[in-house]
Each structure stands twice: as C-alpha cells, then as structure tokens.
C-alpha positions, -999 to +999 in steps of 0.1 A: -094+728+158-104+762+169-117+751+203-115+721+226-143+696+220-174+707+240-200+683+255-235+694+252-265+671+250-239+644+255-226+653+221-189+661+216-185+690+192-154+695+172-146+722+145-119+714+120-107+729+088-109+707+058-071+703+058-074+687+093-100+661+082-088+625+079-103+604+051-126+584+074-141+616+089-145+631+054-162+599+041-185+599+071-195+635+068-201+632+031-221+600+037-243+617+063-250+646+041-259+623+011-281+603+033-301+633+043-301+655+013-301+631-015-319+600-001-343+614+026-351+646+008-351+629-026-330+656-041-304+647-067-277+675-065-240+679-065-231+680-028-193+680-035-193+715-049-157+726-046-162+746-015-156+720+013-118+724+010-121+760+019-144+754+049-144+747+085-165+716+094-185+714+126-188+678+136-210+664+164-203+629+178-223+607+202-207+575+214-180+578+188-205+581+159-209+612+137-245+624+141-244+661+131-225+683+107-224+719+094-202+735+069-189+770+079-175+790+049-154+820+055-162+854+039-158+858+001-159+821-006-196+819-014-208+855-008-197+885+011-202+870+046-194+839+064-220+812+055-235+784+075-245+755+052-249+718+048-266+717+083-276+681+089-285+657+117-288+619+115-324+608+113-323+585+143-310+613+165-337+639+157-365+651+181-344+660+211-329+694+201-298+682+183-305+705+153-308+734+178-276+723+196-258+722+162-269+757+152-259+771+185-224+756+181-223+769+145-233+804+155-209+804+184-180+791+163-186+816+134-186+843+161-152+833+173-138+829+137-153+861+124-165+882+154-174+914+136-191+899+106-227+894+095-235+856+091-255+842+062-274+810+053-297+798+027-326+782+046-352+758+033-383+780+034-402+758+059-373+762+084-372+800+084-389+802+119-362+778+132-334+800+120-351+831+132-349+817+167-311+822+164-314+858+153-313+853+115-337+875+095-351+868+060-335+888+031-350+892-002-375+868-019-379+831-016-359+813-044-357+777-058-326+757-053-325+722-065-363+722-067-367+733-030-379+766-019-351+786+000-348+819+018-316+839+023-311+849+059-286+872+077-276+876+113-260+908+125-229+906+147-237+905+184-273+895+178-289+880+209-273+860+237-269+823+228-261+811+263-296+800+271-307+765+275-308+742+245-345+731+241-358+699+225-390+693+207-385+719+180-377+716+143-343+700+144-339+686+110-326+718+094-315+724+059 
C-alpha cells in the first residue's frame, strides 16, 4: 500500500500492488470489471490481459464491499507513460460522484508514484469530457477497441489542482 486508506464520500480507498492482493480481493475486482465491461456493456473481450500482475490496483470500499476499481500501470508496461485503465464503478453506486472520486484518487496516486511523468488513458469516446475535467487532453484520432470508440488522452505533470470538492451528478460510469 502506498498510502493509508483515505475516506472520501464514505469510501475507503486503498492502493495495492498486484503482489499484495489476496485471492478474495483479486476475485472481487475481476468480477466487478467483468460485470461492467462484459455484461453491462455487452463487450466480449479478454480482461485478464497479462498486465494486472505489473499494476497497482486502486480499490474503493463502502461498508466492506468493493464498489470501485482502477488499474494503474507503471511506465513502459503498456506505453511510454503511466496508464490509468480498467476504471469501473459498481452500477448500484453510480450517480453520486463515485466515478469522479475514483479518478481523483487515481490521478493523485499516480502523481505520488510517478511525480514527473505524463499520465495516459484510453477513454471511451463519449467520456472524453469527463476525463478532460481532470486535465486530460485528447491525443490523435478516435480508434476502435473491442468495437467501442476510444480516444487516447494525456495529462501533463502538475496539471491543475485536484484538491477541489468532489461533485456528484456528473458522468461517473467511466471506461
């Protein structure tokens, strides 16, 4: 764990490297990702892609239940820069800013792990404005990944202050 668990939006945030995940936590995070990406979004794809074991996993818990996850890849694992991916919130928890809180924690965590680095992510195209609100800018053209339009986005080190309030009511069912 790189930081003590934080409470924000009555969510306990924890960031652990793959090697620190116990089997139950790994099962729960893979199940949550599968529920959202495969079942809800009706997208059959290979979620277990050989990169999880090189990643930090940001986990959000409410009342002891895993409700949000993001995968944080170090530089040179899947591109030149650290990458935020597999960003997901549980369906029943959406609509109150959980996706925003998850992204704030992901950006803050990568800023601690890799303070002088650009951050990257591959956003579903309809969520580009959501990610722009965190200082990410589109790079290149929209591309298809697993039949869904995506946009590469980068965030420069030191971009905007993220200490502002976490707002609800915005798109919080990100990629």
